[in-house]
RODO-2510 file (C-alpha; in nm, 4 decimals, decimal comma):
residues 560
     n   res          X          Y          Z
     1     m     3,2092    10,0628     6,3981
     2     s     3,5773    10,0268     6,3234
     3     s     3,6467    10,0442     6,6981
     4     l     3,4471     9,7241     6,7668
     5     n     3,6257     9,3906     6,7888
     6     p     3,6150     9,1744     6,4744
     7     l     3,3790     8,9125     6,6231
     8     l     3,1232     9,1729     6,7252
     9     r     3,1442     9,3428     6,3861
    10     s     3,0802     9,0069     6,2124
    11     v     2,7749     8,9356     6,4320
    12     l     2,6241     9,2799     6,3732
    13     a     2,6914     9,2623     5,9990
    14     a     2,5221     8,9192     5,9779
    15     l     2,2172     9,0450     6,1699
    16     l     2,1835     9,3465     5,9436
    17     a     2,2227     9,1366     5,6268
    18     a     1,9568     8,8926     5,7472
    19     a     1,7131     9,1764     5,8215
    20     i     1,7620     9,3364     5,4818
    21     a     1,7338     8,9981     5,3043
    22     a     1,4069     8,9295     5,4843
    23     c     1,2675     9,2471     5,3321
    24     g     1,3194     9,1112     4,9822
    25     t     1,2495     8,7402     5,0280
    26     a     0,9065     8,8011     5,1726
    27     v     0,8164     8,9885     4,8573
    28     d     0,9664     8,7178     4,6365
    29     n     0,7147     8,4644     4,7666
    30     d     0,4727     8,5951     4,5008
    31     a     0,6616     8,5180     4,1842
    32     a     0,4051     8,7049     3,9793
    33     t     0,4694     9,0327     4,1680
    34     p     0,7636     9,2503     4,0611
    35     v     1,0165     9,3348     4,3353
    36     n     1,2116     9,6597     4,3512
    37     r     1,5720     9,5757     4,4356
    38     g     1,7515     9,8717     4,2842
    39     s     1,6488    10,1692     4,5003
    40     a     1,9228    10,3081     4,7221
    41     s     1,6661    10,4404     4,9678
    42     n     1,5837    10,0814     5,0684
    43     i     1,9297    10,0326     5,2212
    44     i     1,9495    10,1233     5,5932
    45     p     2,2995    10,2491     5,6967
    46     m     2,4477    10,1447     6,0310
    47     p     2,4930    10,4358     6,2786
    48     a     2,8457    10,5497     6,3602
    49     v     2,9836    10,4371     6,7012
    50     e     3,2505    10,6662     6,8496
    51     s     3,2950    10,5162     7,2015
    52     e     3,5890    10,3169     7,3266
    53     e     3,5987     9,9460     7,2467
    54     s     3,5218     9,8545     7,6108
    55     d     3,1937    10,0501     7,5951
    56     a     3,1025     9,9382     7,2432
    57     l     2,8636     9,6562     7,3345
    58     v     2,6570     9,8672     7,5780
    59     l     2,6436    10,1618     7,3435
    60     h     2,5484     9,9382     7,0491
    61     e     2,2666     9,7695     7,2428
    62     r     2,1201    10,1128     7,3143
    63     k     2,1418    10,2384     6,9577
    64     a     2,0811     9,9169     6,7622
    65     a     1,7113     9,9133     6,8560
    66     a     1,6463    10,2252     6,6493
    67     p     1,7888    10,1016     6,3187
    68     m     1,6375     9,7552     6,3691
    69     a     1,2956     9,9112     6,4229
    70     t     1,3518    10,1114     6,1069
    71     v     1,4425     9,7911     5,9246
    72     m     1,1195     9,6274     6,0406
    73     r     0,9145     9,9275     5,9308
    74     h     1,0742     9,9093     5,5869
    75     k     1,0156     9,5340     5,5778
    76     q     0,6450     9,5851     5,6486
    77     a     0,6304     9,8507     5,3792
    78     f     0,7965     9,6117     5,1345
    79     d     0,5540     9,3340     5,2250
    80     m     0,2516     9,5594     5,1674
    81     a     0,3921     9,6841     4,8385
    82     g     0,4412     9,3250     4,7280
    83     i     0,0721     9,2385     4,7703
    84     r    -0,1198     9,3305     4,4559
    85     q    -0,4706     9,4547     4,5005
    86     p    -0,7350     9,2291     4,3393
    87     s    -0,8435     9,3476     3,9981
    88     a    -1,0817     9,2281     3,7289
    89     g    -0,9326     9,0323     3,4407
    90     v    -0,8976     9,2005     3,1060
    91     n    -1,2008     9,1194     2,8897
    92     r    -1,0908     9,0673     2,5307
    93     e    -1,4195     8,9328     2,3990
    94     n    -1,4972     9,0491     2,0468
    95     y    -1,8447     9,1350     1,9175
    96     a    -1,9405     9,2958     1,5875
    97     n    -2,0738     9,6484     1,6187
    98     i    -2,4457     9,6459     1,5353
    99     e    -2,6689     9,9471     1,4764
   100     d    -3,0414     9,8820     1,5161
   101     n    -3,2469     9,8812     1,1979
   102     g    -3,4106    10,2193     1,1609
   103     v    -3,7634    10,3187     1,0668
   104     m    -3,8120    10,3184     0,6896
   105     a    -4,0693    10,5204     0,4959
   106     v    -4,2589    10,2991     0,2548
   107     a    -4,2907    10,5865     0,0057
   108     e    -3,9106    10,5996    -0,0173
   109     h    -3,8091    10,2373     0,0482
   110     p    -4,1036    10,0066    -0,0233
   111     v    -3,8924     9,6867    -0,0387
   112     s    -3,7100     9,5108     0,2451
   113     t    -3,4779     9,2164     0,1707
   114     f    -3,2800     8,9952     0,4080
   115     s    -3,1243     8,6521     0,4461
   116     i    -3,2749     8,4124     0,6986
   117     d    -3,0770     8,3187     1,0105
   118     v    -3,0971     8,0148     1,2364
   119     d    -2,7946     8,0812     1,4559
   120     s    -2,8539     8,0778     1,8315
   121     g    -2,5172     8,1798     1,9761
   122     a    -2,6298     8,5214     2,0993
   123     y    -2,8985     8,3774     2,3265
   124     a    -2,6553     8,1489     2,5098
   125     l    -2,4091     8,4370     2,5448
   126     v    -2,6801     8,6579     2,6946
   127     r    -2,7695     8,3769     2,9344
   128     r    -2,4072     8,3389     3,0422
   129     y    -2,3757     8,7090     3,1247
   130     l    -2,7023     8,7207     3,3175
   131     n    -2,6238     8,4046     3,5132
   132     q    -2,2903     8,5580     3,6113
   133     g    -2,4600     8,8696     3,7448
   134     s    -2,4203     9,1306     3,4713
   135     l    -2,6076     9,2639     3,1720
   136     p    -2,4528     9,1612     2,8391
   137     p    -2,2726     9,4075     2,6116
   138     k    -2,5183     9,5599     2,3671
   139     d    -2,3384     9,4165     2,0648
   140     a    -2,3617     9,0628     2,2069
   141     v    -2,7405     9,0852     2,1699
   142     r    -2,8656     8,9966     1,8227
   143     a    -3,2439     9,0014     1,8352
   144     e    -3,2991     8,7447     1,5602
   145     e    -3,0775     8,4901     1,7382
   146     l    -3,2714     8,5320     2,0612
   147     i    -3,6010     8,4948     1,8777
   148     n    -3,4845     8,1910     1,6781
   149     y    -3,3398     8,0129     1,9808
   150     f    -3,6917     7,8800     2,0373
   151     n    -3,8835     7,6323     1,8247
   152     y    -4,2284     7,7645     1,7367
   153     e    -4,3738     7,4474     1,5824
   154     y    -4,5448     7,6004     1,2822
   155     p    -4,7440     7,3667     1,0558
   156     t    -4,5023     7,1077     0,9191
   157     p    -4,4769     7,0450     0,5420
   158     k    -4,6039     6,7016     0,4490
   159     k    -4,3599     6,6448     0,1641
   160     s    -3,9966     6,7349     0,0991
   161     k    -4,0689     6,8686    -0,2519
   162     q    -4,1436     7,2091    -0,0991
   163     p    -3,9216     7,1855     0,2097
   164     f    -4,0938     7,4401     0,4306
   165     s    -4,4208     7,6142     0,5045
   166     v    -4,4713     7,9886     0,5465
   167     v    -4,7152     8,1418     0,7956
   168     t    -4,7996     8,5054     0,8759
   169     e    -4,9816     8,6690     1,1651
   170     v    -5,0554     9,0375     1,2293
   171     a    -5,1761     9,2085     1,5468
   172     y    -5,1132     9,5196     1,7530
   173     t    -4,7577     9,5609     1,8804
   174     p    -4,7384     9,4848     2,2541
   175     w    -4,4986     9,7745     2,3191
   176     n    -4,6781    10,0269     2,0947
   177     r    -5,0529    10,0237     2,0412
   178     d    -5,0156    10,2711     1,7546
   179     s    -4,8334    10,0159     1,5421
   180     l    -4,8804     9,6601     1,4182
   181     l    -4,6472     9,3633     1,4521
   182     v    -4,6152     9,1380     1,1469
   183     h    -4,5001     8,7877     1,2413
   184     l    -4,3407     8,5735     0,9663
   185     g    -4,2757     8,2061     1,0379
   186     i    -4,1009     7,9357     0,8349
   187     q    -4,1112     7,5678     0,9297
   188     g    -3,8632     7,3237     0,7797
   189     y    -3,9542     6,9745     0,6652
   190     v    -3,8740     6,7004     0,9173
   191     p    -3,7355     6,3829     0,7544
   192     q    -3,7912     6,0494     0,9240
   193     r    -3,5033     5,9666     1,1603
   194     e    -3,4263     5,6313     0,9978
   195     v    -3,3593     5,7958     0,6625
   196     r    -3,1106     6,0509     0,7895
   197     p    -2,8290     6,0555     0,5338
   198     a    -2,4834     5,9311     0,6273
   199     s    -2,2601     6,1904     0,7911
   200     n    -1,8905     6,2511     0,7389
   201     l    -1,7999     6,4718     1,0346
   202     v    -1,4615     6,6241     1,1090
   203     f    -1,4239     6,7464     1,4667
   204     l    -1,1773     7,0353     1,4516
   205     v    -1,0768     7,1042     1,8113
   206     d    -0,8776     7,3967     1,9482
   207     v    -0,6299     7,2605     2,2071
   208     s    -0,4318     7,5823     2,2507
   209     g    -0,3427     7,7186     2,5921
   210     s    -0,6425     7,9530     2,5889
   211     m    -0,8698     7,6459     2,6010
   212     n    -0,7341     7,5372     2,9392
   213     a    -1,0418     7,6212     3,1474
   214     p    -1,3357     7,4146     3,2803
   215     d    -1,5866     7,5845     3,0466
   216     k    -1,3663     7,5217     2,7434
   217     l    -1,1872     7,1949     2,6608
   218     p    -1,3491     6,9764     2,9328
   219     l    -1,6982     7,0978     2,8335
   220     l    -1,6067     7,0571     2,4663
   221     k    -1,5149     6,6914     2,5205
   222     s    -1,8436     6,6235     2,6984
   223     a    -2,0387     6,7955     2,4205
   224     f    -1,8781     6,5908     2,1435
   225     k    -1,9341     6,2691     2,3372
   226     l    -2,3077     6,3450     2,3347
   227     l    -2,2936     6,3836     1,9571
   228     v    -2,0917     6,0633     1,9051
   229     k    -2,3597     5,8634     2,0859
   230     q    -2,6104     5,9664     1,8153
   231     l    -2,4039     5,8196     1,5288
   232     d    -2,4005     5,4712     1,3771
   233     g    -2,2010     5,2565     1,1366
   234     k    -2,2905     5,4532     0,8236
   235     d    -2,1379     5,7706     0,9705
   236     r    -1,7701     5,8687     0,9774
   237     v    -1,5819     6,0765     1,2363
   238     s    -1,2349     6,2307     1,2102
   239     l    -1,0585     6,4319     1,4809
   240     v    -0,8153     6,7129     1,4003
   241     v    -0,6533     6,9366     1,6606
   242     y    -0,4624     7,2607     1,6350
   243     a    -0,2516     7,4761     1,8646
   244     g     0,1025     7,5873     1,7759
   245     a     0,0751     7,3244     1,5025
   246     s    -0,2073     7,1035     1,3761
   247     g    -0,2398     6,7287     1,3554
   248     v    -0,4728     6,4360     1,2919
   249     v    -0,5685     6,2548     1,6104
   250     l    -0,8216     6,0218     1,4480
   251     e    -0,8498     5,9176     1,0834
   252     p    -1,2031     5,8717     0,9423
   253     t    -1,3619     5,6141     1,1747
   254     p    -1,7068     5,4479     1,1578
   255     g    -1,9546     5,6071     1,3961
   256     d    -2,0330     5,2768     1,5669
   257     q    -1,6727     5,2511     1,6950
   258     q    -1,7663     5,4848     1,9748
   259     g    -1,5092     5,3554     2,2223
   260     k    -1,2267     5,4450     1,9854
   261     i    -1,3690     5,7902     1,9136
   262     m    -1,4335     5,8647     2,2818
   263     a    -1,0809     5,7552     2,3774
   264     a    -0,9359     5,9923     2,1185
   265     l    -1,1414     6,2785     2,2608
   266     e    -1,0400     6,1940     2,6158
   267     r    -0,6693     6,2157     2,5316
   268     l    -0,6942     6,5816     2,4273
   269     s    -0,5179     6,8397     2,6453
   270     a    -0,4630     7,2144     2,6075
   271     g    -0,1346     7,3957     2,5505
   272     g     0,0385     7,6309     2,3040
   273     s    -0,0706     7,9190     2,0839
   274     t    -0,3572     7,9058     1,8366
   275     h    -0,2759     7,8249     1,4719
   276     g    -0,6402     7,8097     1,3641
   277     s    -0,5899     7,8536     0,9901
   278     a    -0,3609     7,5491     0,9609
   279     g    -0,6128     7,3385     1,1519
   280     i    -0,8985     7,4351     0,9217
   281     q    -0,6979     7,3437     0,6122
   282     l    -0,6132     7,0026     0,7588
   283     a    -0,9762     6,9470     0,8629
   284     y    -1,0936     7,0041     0,5059
   285     a    -0,8339     6,7535     0,3873
   286     m    -0,9809     6,4960     0,6288
   287     a    -1,3320     6,5821     0,5079
   288     k    -1,2205     6,5092     0,1527
   289     q    -1,0627     6,1802     0,2594
   290     g    -1,3767     6,0589     0,4367
   291     r    -1,6263     6,2099     0,1925
   292     v    -1,9637     6,0375     0,1584
   293     e    -2,1557     6,0880    -0,1656
   294     d    -2,5135     6,2123    -0,1261
   295     g    -2,4478     6,2556     0,2454
   296     i    -2,3531     6,5218     0,4974
   297     n    -1,9911     6,6361     0,4765
   298     r    -1,9258     6,8853     0,7519
   299     v    -1,6440     7,0297     0,9595
   300     i    -1,7441     7,1145     1,3175
   301     l    -1,5063     7,3744     1,4587
   302     a    -1,4972     7,3956     1,8393
   303     t    -1,2958     7,6856     1,9823
   304     d    -1,2995     8,0130     2,1718
   305     g    -1,2105     8,1799     1,8409
   306     d    -0,8849     8,3227     1,9757
   307     f    -0,6757     8,2717     1,6604
   308     n    -0,3451     8,4404     1,7360
   309     v    -0,0958     8,2875     1,4907
   310     g    -0,1155     8,1556     1,1378
   311     t    -0,3274     8,3331     0,8784
   312     v    -0,3682     8,6864     1,0085
   313     n    -0,5812     8,7894     0,7127
   314     h    -0,9237     8,6535     0,7995
   315     e    -1,0455     8,7340     0,4482
   316     q    -0,8193     8,4590     0,3143
   317     l    -0,9698     8,2217     0,5674
   318     m    -1,3221     8,3188     0,4566
   319     d    -1,2268     8,2609     0,0942
   320     l    -1,1057     7,9093     0,1801
   321     i    -1,4292     7,8286     0,3618
   322     e    -1,6393     7,9601     0,0722
   323     e    -1,4354     7,7531    -0,1745
   324     k    -1,4889     7,4349     0,0281
   325     r    -1,8571     7,5184     0,0693
   326     e    -1,8947     7,5195    -0,3094
   327     q    -1,7296     7,1762    -0,3107
   328     g    -1,9954     7,0432    -0,0745
   329     v    -1,8229     7,0665     0,2640
   330     t    -2,0056     7,2891     0,5117
   331     l    -1,8830     7,4374     0,8399
   332     t    -2,0521     7,4573     1,1795
   333     t    -1,8929     7,6556     1,4625
   334     l    -1,9354     7,5821     1,8330
   335     g    -1,8082     7,8489     2,0697
   336     f    -1,6768     7,7883     2,4206
   337     g    -1,5464     7,9932     2,7110
   338     q    -1,5162     8,3552     2,8096
   339     g    -1,2657     8,6344     2,8624
   340     n    -1,1115     8,6127     2,5159
   341     y    -1,4088     8,4781     2,3224
   342     n    -1,4367     8,5924     1,9584
   343     d    -1,8081     8,5870     1,8818
   344     y    -1,7641     8,8025     1,5729
   345     l    -1,5267     8,5573     1,4044
   346     m    -1,7278     8,2497     1,5018
   347     e    -2,0454     8,3867     1,3453
   348     q    -1,8632     8,4932     1,0287
   349     l    -1,7037     8,1525     0,9779
   350     a    -2,0348     7,9702     1,0099
   351     d    -2,2070     8,2128     0,7715
   352     k    -1,9416     8,1638     0,5055
   353     g    -1,9492     7,7865     0,5551
   354     n    -2,3277     7,7497     0,5100
   355     g    -2,3478     7,6102     0,8608
   356     n    -2,4924     7,7250     1,1892
   357     y    -2,3291     7,8856     1,4904
   358     a    -2,4022     7,7961     1,8518
   359     y    -2,2386     7,8946     2,1785
   360     i    -2,2071     7,6123     2,4324
   361     d    -2,2128     7,7496     2,7869
   362     t    -2,3494     7,4383     2,9600
   363     i    -2,3865     7,0667     2,8959
   364     n    -2,7614     7,1305     2,8644
   365     e    -2,6933     7,3577     2,5674
   366     a    -2,4780     7,0854     2,4140
   367     q    -2,7718     6,8463     2,4567
   368     k    -3,0034     7,0924     2,2799
   369     v    -2,7739     7,1599     1,9831
   370     l    -2,6100     6,8200     1,9323
   371     v    -2,8823     6,5768     2,0410
   372     d    -3,2313     6,7268     2,0476
   373     e    -3,1721     6,9329     1,7316
   374     l    -2,9162     6,7062     1,5634
   375     e    -3,0965     6,6833     1,2284
   376     a    -3,1432     7,0612     1,2150
   377     t    -2,7767     7,1114     1,3048
   378     l    -2,6388     6,8717     1,0434
   379     e    -2,8870     6,8277     0,7573
   380     v    -2,9626     7,1172     0,5205
   381     i    -3,3025     7,0989     0,3493
   382     a    -3,2884     7,4387     0,1726
   383     k    -3,0013     7,6760     0,1064
   384     d    -2,9633     8,0435     0,0140
   385     v    -3,3020     8,1305     0,1606
   386     k    -3,3970     8,4968     0,1104
   387     i    -3,7044     8,6911     0,2137
   388     q    -3,8337     9,0032     0,0434
   389     i    -4,1286     9,2112     0,1582
   390     e    -4,2860     9,4720    -0,0672
   391     w    -4,4969     9,7034     0,1467
   392     n    -4,8148     9,8578     0,0070
   393     p    -4,7735    10,2377     0,0262
   394     a    -5,1506    10,2828     0,0032
   395     v    -5,1866    10,1179     0,3446
   396     v    -4,8494    10,1093     0,5227
   397     a    -4,6549    10,4277     0,5983
   398     e    -4,3500    10,2929     0,7858
   399     y    -4,1819     9,9672     0,8787
   400     r    -3,8924     9,8433     1,0879
   401     l    -3,7375     9,4955     1,0871
   402     v    -3,6490     9,3722     1,4376
   403     g    -3,2965     9,2305     1,4216
   404     y    -3,1227     9,0784     1,1173
   405     e    -2,8981     9,3857     1,0944
   406     n    -2,6046     9,1834     0,9618
   407     r    -2,8300     8,9851     0,7259
   408     m    -2,9681     9,2702     0,5170
   409     l    -2,9433     9,2331     0,1385
   410     a    -2,9679     9,4774    -0,1473
   411     r    -3,2947     9,4640    -0,3367
   412     e    -3,1266     9,3281    -0,6494
   413     d    -2,9610     9,0483    -0,4485
   414     f    -3,2948     8,8754    -0,4052
   415     s    -3,3080     8,7478    -0,7647
   416     n    -2,9334     8,6964    -0,7990
   417     d    -2,8607     8,3282    -0,7440
   418     k    -2,4900     8,3992    -0,7034
   419     v    -2,5522     8,5877    -0,3785
   420     d    -2,5117     8,3632    -0,0743
   421     a    -2,7786     8,3567     0,1970
   422     g    -2,8794     8,1480     0,4975
   423     d    -2,9738     7,7825     0,5078
   424     i    -3,2532     7,5922     0,6809
   425     g    -3,1857     7,2637     0,8580
   426     a    -3,4274     6,9756     0,8917
   427     g    -3,7115     7,0761     1,1227
   428     h    -3,5757     7,4247     1,1813
   429     t    -3,8118     7,7140     1,2396
   430     v    -3,7231     8,0685     1,1354
   431     t    -3,9095     8,3716     1,2683
   432     a    -3,8930     8,7377     1,1684
   433     l    -4,0879     9,0341     1,3052
   434     y    -4,1671     9,3684     1,1431
   435     e    -4,3166     9,6612     1,3306
   436     i    -4,5296     9,8637     1,0882
   437     v    -4,7356    10,1807     1,1075
   438     l    -5,0431    10,2306     0,8902
   439     s    -5,0939    10,5429     0,6828
   440     g    -5,2608    10,8203     0,8834
   441     s    -5,1732    10,6571     1,2163
   442     q    -5,0521    10,8609     1,5129
   443     g    -4,7687    10,6128     1,5472
   444     q    -4,5716    10,7484     1,2517
   445     r    -4,2186    10,8411     1,3606
   446     l    -4,0963    11,0146     1,0443
   447     e    -4,1773    11,3729     0,9535
   448     p    -4,3662    11,4049     0,6217
   449     l    -4,1632    11,5225     0,3238
   450     r    -4,2192    11,8773     0,2020
   451     y    -4,1788    11,8081    -0,1674
   452     t    -4,4241    11,5327    -0,2584
   453     s    -4,7050    11,5186    -0,5108
   454     g    -4,9655    11,4759    -0,2421
   455     r    -5,1511    11,2237    -0,4537
   456     q    -5,2665    10,9010    -0,2934
   457     t    -5,0568    10,6110    -0,4156
   458     k    -5,2672    10,3617    -0,6044
   459     g    -5,2615    10,0062    -0,4843
   460     k    -5,4580     9,7131    -0,3534
   461     r    -5,5878     9,8433    -0,0226
   462     d    -5,6779     9,4935     0,0961
   463     e    -5,3056     9,4000     0,1102
   464     l    -5,0521     9,5143     0,3680
   465     a    -4,7617     9,3667     0,1750
   466     h    -4,6485     9,1016    -0,0697
   467     l    -4,4138     8,8333     0,0610
   468     r    -4,1604     8,6683    -0,1690
   469     l    -3,9288     8,3883    -0,0647
   470     r    -3,6460     8,2347    -0,2664
   471     y    -3,4555     7,9163    -0,1888
   472     k    -3,2437     7,6483    -0,3525
   473     a    -3,2527     7,2752    -0,3061
   474     p    -2,9497     7,1486    -0,1079
   475     d    -2,7800     7,0355    -0,4307
   476     g    -2,9405     7,2970    -0,6587
   477     e    -2,7973     7,6049    -0,8273
   478     r    -3,1187     7,7753    -0,9403
   479     s    -3,3570     7,9257    -0,6890
   480     r    -3,7274     7,8625    -0,6585
   481     l    -3,9824     8,1311    -0,5740
   482     i    -4,2737     8,1292    -0,3288
   483     e    -4,5124     8,4276    -0,3182
   484     t    -4,8057     8,5151    -0,0953
   485     p    -4,9864     8,8374     0,0004
   486     i    -5,0232     8,9566     0,3598
   487     l    -5,3851     9,0690     0,3785
   488     a    -5,5106     9,3687     0,5723
   489     r    -5,8100     9,1726     0,6968
   490     s    -5,5725     8,9305     0,8679
   491     v    -5,5023     9,1848     1,1446
   492     e    -5,6155     9,0412     1,4783
   493     q    -5,7875     9,3134     1,6805
   494     d    -5,8003     9,1191     2,0082
   495     p    -5,4502     9,0598     2,1581
   496     t    -5,5792     8,7649     2,3625
   497     r    -5,6673     8,5785     2,0450
   498     t    -5,3183     8,5848     1,8975
   499     s    -5,1224     8,2602     1,8973
   500     d    -4,8685     8,1558     2,1596
   501     n    -4,6072     8,1790     1,8841
   502     f    -4,6953     8,5427     1,8167
   503     r    -4,6973     8,6515     2,1810
   504     f    -4,3869     8,4601     2,2857
   505     s    -4,1777     8,5745     1,9889
   506     a    -4,2927     8,9303     2,0592
   507     s    -4,1836     8,8990     2,4222
   508     v    -3,8370     8,7765     2,3162
   509     a    -3,8100     9,0571     2,0616
   510     a    -3,8974     9,3128     2,3282
   511     f    -3,6449     9,1584     2,5683
   512     a    -3,3683     9,1809     2,3075
   513     q    -3,4540     9,5421     2,2339
   514     l    -3,4491     9,6332     2,6031
   515     l    -3,1060     9,4734     2,6429
   516     r    -2,9906     9,6863     2,3497
   517     g    -3,1215    10,0060     2,5071
   518     g    -3,4951     9,9999     2,4281
   519     r    -3,4858    10,2634     2,1561
   520     y    -3,8264    10,1687     2,0162
   521     t    -4,0009     9,9956     2,3068
   522     e    -4,1661    10,3063     2,4561
   523     t    -4,2569    10,2398     2,8248
   524     f    -4,2566     9,8614     2,7869
   525     d    -4,0307     9,7134     3,0579
   526     y    -3,8997     9,3754     3,1778
   527     g    -4,2113     9,3205     3,3859
   528     d    -4,4249     9,3601     3,0745
   529     v    -4,1983     9,1147     2,8902
   530     a    -4,2417     8,8579     3,1663
   531     s    -4,6209     8,8997     3,1710
   532     l    -4,6438     8,8583     2,7937
   533     a    -4,4189     8,5502     2,7905
   534     q    -4,5868     8,3887     3,0901
   535     g    -4,9156     8,3652     2,9053
   536     a    -4,7542     8,2162     2,5940
   537     r    -4,5308     7,9379     2,7268
   538     g    -4,7310     7,6619     2,5642
   539     s    -4,6234     7,3031     2,6311
   540     d    -4,2509     7,3884     2,6796
   541     p    -4,1301     7,0232     2,6999
   542     y    -3,7639     7,1104     2,7569
   543     g    -3,8207     7,4101     2,9837
   544     y    -3,6540     7,6632     2,7535
   545     r    -3,9387     7,9129     2,7771
   546     g    -3,9461     7,8788     3,1546
   547     e    -3,5738     7,9507     3,1600
   548     f    -3,6384     8,2596     2,9477
   549     l    -3,8714     8,3957     3,2158
   550     r    -3,6000     8,3452     3,4757
   551     l    -3,3528     8,5393     3,2612
   552     v    -3,6010     8,8232     3,2167
   553     n    -3,6357     8,8488     3,5944
   554     l    -3,2571     8,8467     3,6328
   555     a    -3,2209     9,1262     3,3771
   556     s    -3,4869     9,3267     3,5585
   557     s    -3,2956     9,2967     3,8862
   558     l    -2,9589     9,3769     3,7294
   559     g    -3,0954     9,6631     3,5217
   560     g    -3,2328     9,8468     3,8216
***
């Protein structure tokens, strides 16, 4: 090349530089894709030219085609390497590990104790997964939250002195004819709307960068606007936000100044990391500032639960929430979004705050939680509600509680008023299902013990069990006790004569168990679930039970 004239050398050098640069700049168009610039093998050397200067141009034209073609081949290779293959996003959603309640022998463990639960987050999460074309993770399915998503309209108490009624129903288990299903139902008292106590609500809103998605902050704003429209002049609303830092967007404001509250919500935008602990502390300060005596003082936390800075020790956060709960400020959590959603944390926070937990996946769900069920969401009519069942060993051999795995209590906790438990909101219904096997039945799952006396346990053979229920008044510190027997003669022999409540709750329980692997559902399948639910839809004014049938069909298709 040294034999070529300077002009020709400059032209050839410029052409070569342009070709090599094109290899890299095409890759640089995707700023998110790394580019390899340091490999010596990517550099194409010019061939040596040994002819006389007069023959240089002809000889170069013949030989230049080869290296230029090589350059283009390398350029194409670079371009292909620079295109990343599509891949699924990393799913960082967090669910608590749950092991299904096992079968218990009455002779060994005659007493079952648990705290009631009125959360509904798991149902909406299951719906989101199914609507997006996949079965939910097993740990996202909490049977009691699917069952209690629906209102069963049990007989309503006439007076607030005893704030709920208790009903029982027993019939053969739809998925196992060798066992019985015991249905327990609790109906909360429904106060008149005009006497709803004043509410001091603090909206604690996550505006971190992780909330920058259509199903997060925009949906959150719409949901809170629905709630604001239900408030009036006796109510108070504050708005606190948190991201890298926290701040007060709206001081306590009368609920009838809806334009001001809505404008504050509309100004919210997402950005930064998530300093959730600082936001919660500030929200409680606002709750104290706007406190209403003899009213509802509640923080409503709306987030995806992705706390990534601030208090790393969640136990300290739980301690703070428990402390404020004892001071009369409760906590409700509303979950939004997907991909990094922390269901485990959201449920824990609500449990510690004596509030309820809901997952908002659509504006319809926001309508259900914050409008249709507003009193149940905000107003507590009984707190620390515990249920204890003592099974009669003369009649019942085995039992299994469907769901409530993370609500189980020790036997001695039932009478201990210092042990926290779940709360019931105004008009709430709570449902629990036990599958039991009678003594001598072929449905027994446990092998008999070798070393037993063999004597028949004495007991009242006309009773299956004795039900005890403890609760406190919303402002009380000592629990009250309700007791009632569950009679053997109450067993309904004809499945067609059971109530819609019994059959529909059983269908939801079976659905939840199938989504969790169907360990105890024998040959019962999604088609059987749909058939059972179809005949028990009842009036279904909001279409929730009809939607359930659609989800069952989706799960059947996705499950194969």
